[in-house]
C-alpha positions as CSV (number, residue, x, y, z in Angstrom):
1,M,69.5,-13.6,-13.2
2,K,66.3,-15.3,-15.1
3,K,66.7,-11.6,-17.1
4,K,69.9,-13.4,-18.5
5,M,68.4,-16.7,-18.9
6,A,65.8,-15.6,-20.9
7,T,68.4,-13.1,-22.9
8,A,70.1,-16.7,-23.6
9,V,67.2,-18.9,-24.6
10,V,65.9,-15.9,-27.2
11,L,69.5,-15.5,-28.5
12,V,70.0,-19.5,-29.0
13,G,66.4,-19.5,-30.4
14,I,67.4,-16.3,-33.0
15,L,70.8,-18.6,-33.9
16,V,68.6,-21.2,-34.8
17,G,66.0,-19.9,-36.9
18,L,69.1,-17.6,-38.7
19,V,70.3,-21.2,-39.2
20,V,66.9,-22.8,-40.7
21,V,66.4,-19.6,-42.5
22,A,70.3,-19.9,-44.0
23,G,69.5,-23.0,-46.5
24,Q,68.6,-26.5,-45.7
25,D,70.9,-29.4,-44.1
26,K,71.7,-31.1,-47.7
27,Y,72.6,-34.2,-45.7
28,A,69.0,-35.1,-44.8
29,L,67.9,-35.7,-48.0
30,K,68.0,-39.3,-49.7
31,V,66.8,-41.0,-53.1
32,P,63.7,-42.5,-52.0
33,G,64.7,-45.5,-49.9
34,V,68.6,-45.9,-51.3
35,L,71.1,-43.4,-51.0
36,A,71.4,-40.8,-48.7
37,F,73.7,-37.1,-49.5
38,S,74.9,-37.9,-45.8
39,E,76.6,-40.8,-47.2
40,F,79.0,-38.7,-49.3
41,K,79.8,-36.3,-46.3
42,G,82.6,-34.3,-46.8
43,Y,83.1,-34.6,-51.0
44,E,84.1,-31.1,-51.0
45,D,86.8,-31.9,-50.0
46,W,87.8,-35.1,-51.6
47,Q,90.6,-35.3,-54.8
48,T,89.8,-34.4,-57.8
49,I,89.8,-37.9,-60.4
50,S,89.2,-35.7,-63.4
51,V,87.1,-32.1,-65.1
52,S,84.6,-32.2,-68.0
53,R,82.9,-29.7,-69.9
54,N,80.5,-29.6,-72.5
55,E,78.0,-26.7,-73.5
56,K,75.7,-27.1,-71.3
57,A,77.8,-28.1,-68.0
58,V,81.7,-27.5,-66.5
59,A,81.9,-30.4,-64.0
60,V,84.7,-31.5,-61.7
61,I,84.7,-35.1,-60.9
62,L,85.9,-36.0,-57.2
63,G,87.4,-39.3,-55.7
64,N,87.0,-40.5,-51.7
65,P,90.4,-42.0,-50.7
66,A,89.2,-45.0,-51.6
67,M,88.4,-44.5,-55.5
68,I,92.0,-42.3,-55.4
69,A,93.4,-45.6,-54.2
70,A,91.7,-47.4,-56.6
71,Y,93.0,-45.4,-59.7
72,R,96.5,-45.1,-58.5
73,A,96.5,-48.9,-58.7
74,G,95.2,-49.1,-62.1
75,I,91.6,-49.9,-61.6
76,P,89.8,-49.6,-63.5
77,A,91.7,-49.1,-66.5
78,N,93.3,-52.2,-65.9
79,G,89.9,-54.4,-66.2
80,Q,90.2,-55.1,-61.8
81,A,86.7,-54.4,-60.2
82,V,86.6,-51.2,-57.6
83,P,86.4,-51.7,-54.3
84,D,83.5,-51.6,-52.3
85,G,83.8,-48.5,-50.2
86,A,85.0,-46.4,-53.6
87,K,82.6,-43.1,-54.0
88,M,82.6,-40.4,-56.5
89,A,81.0,-37.1,-56.7
90,K,80.9,-34.8,-59.7
91,V,79.6,-31.3,-59.6
92,H,77.8,-29.8,-62.5
93,W,77.8,-25.8,-62.5
94,A,76.5,-23.6,-66.0
95,P,79.6,-22.4,-68.0
96,K,80.6,-19.0,-68.1
97,P,83.6,-17.2,-69.6
98,N,86.7,-16.4,-67.8
99,E,86.1,-12.5,-66.3
100,F,89.5,-11.8,-67.4
101,F,90.1,-14.5,-69.6
102,P,86.8,-14.5,-72.0
103,T,87.9,-17.1,-74.3
104,A,88.4,-19.6,-70.5
105,T,85.5,-21.0,-69.6
106,V,84.7,-21.5,-65.7
107,P,82.0,-22.4,-63.7
108,G,78.9,-20.2,-63.1
109,G,75.5,-21.7,-61.4
110,L,75.8,-24.8,-59.2
111,Q,73.5,-27.0,-61.4
112,N,73.6,-30.5,-59.9
113,V,75.8,-33.0,-57.8
114,D,75.7,-36.8,-59.2
115,F,77.0,-39.7,-56.7
116,M,78.1,-43.2,-57.2
117,V,79.1,-45.6,-54.4
118,K,80.6,-48.9,-54.8
119,D,78.8,-51.6,-52.7
120,S,78.6,-55.0,-54.5
121,K,76.2,-56.5,-51.8
122,R,73.7,-53.8,-51.2
123,F,73.6,-53.2,-55.5
124,A,74.4,-56.5,-56.7
125,D,71.6,-56.2,-59.6
126,S,73.1,-52.4,-61.0
127,G,76.7,-53.7,-61.4
128,G,78.0,-53.1,-57.7
129,W,76.9,-49.5,-58.5
130,G,74.5,-47.2,-56.5
131,Y,73.9,-43.8,-58.0
132,A,71.9,-40.7,-57.5
133,V,71.8,-37.2,-58.1
134,F,70.5,-34.3,-56.3
135,E,69.6,-31.1,-58.7
136,Y,70.4,-27.9,-57.5
137,E,67.4,-24.8,-57.2
138,A,69.0,-21.4,-57.1
139,S,66.0,-19.5,-56.2
140,S,65.6,-21.2,-52.7
141,A,69.6,-22.4,-52.4
142,T,68.1,-26.1,-52.1
143,F,68.8,-29.6,-53.3
144,R,66.1,-32.0,-54.0
145,P,66.5,-35.4,-55.4
146,G,66.6,-35.5,-59.2
147,D,63.7,-36.8,-61.4
148,L,62.2,-37.4,-64.5
149,A,62.1,-34.2,-65.9
150,S,65.9,-34.2,-64.9
151,M,68.5,-34.1,-67.5
152,P,69.2,-37.3,-68.0
153,P,65.8,-38.3,-66.5
154,Q,66.7,-39.8,-63.0
155,G,63.7,-42.4,-61.5
156,N,63.2,-43.1,-58.0
157,N,66.0,-45.5,-56.9
158,A,69.8,-45.4,-57.2
159,K,70.3,-47.5,-60.0
160,C,68.9,-44.5,-62.5
161,G,72.5,-44.3,-63.5
162,F,73.6,-48.1,-64.3
163,A,71.6,-48.0,-67.9
164,C,73.9,-45.1,-69.0
165,H,77.1,-46.6,-67.2
166,T,76.5,-49.9,-69.3
167,A,78.8,-48.6,-71.6
168,A,81.4,-48.9,-69.7
169,K,80.9,-52.2,-68.2
170,A,84.2,-53.6,-69.5
171,K,85.8,-50.8,-66.5
172,D,83.7,-51.6,-63.7
173,Y,81.0,-48.9,-64.9
174,V,83.0,-46.1,-64.7
175,F,83.4,-43.9,-67.5
176,T,86.1,-41.0,-65.9
177,E,90.0,-41.7,-66.7
178,Y,92.2,-40.5,-64.2
179,G,94.2,-38.1,-65.2
180,K,98.2,-38.2,-65.7
181,R,99.3,-36.2,-62.9
């Protein structure tokens, strides 16, 4: 019985070790003192709001159920404020040609994930929105909070996106249009 118990303990240790070696817990990260990656847990399954592409990135913009409901109600295009609790994620990849259709661009290597959350009390001095960027390091398969070396540069707070988003103040600081379905 002791031998079986010792074997079980060793196996559990090996499994824990494999989990640690397999990669980081991205949900443990946070922009210092402000936004945590864990606040966006499940973003991978959120609905698509839109897509975008330029020479440097292919992106998908995702929304949590509160954000999707706001878009379907005509917000922010109708000038109304996005409700608190709405969240958006933007996943960027390097562009690459599709293997079978070289004129089509598809996602290549993961670059970063951007987040926005509407919380008018917590982020009153940035239009009610908190912002965060988490850069992806392919060599280690890990994320890290964006910094001043990021493009665009990111400060160590959740308001780093506010300066850019003021251009869309009339649409509650939201750039992305919800595509007709």
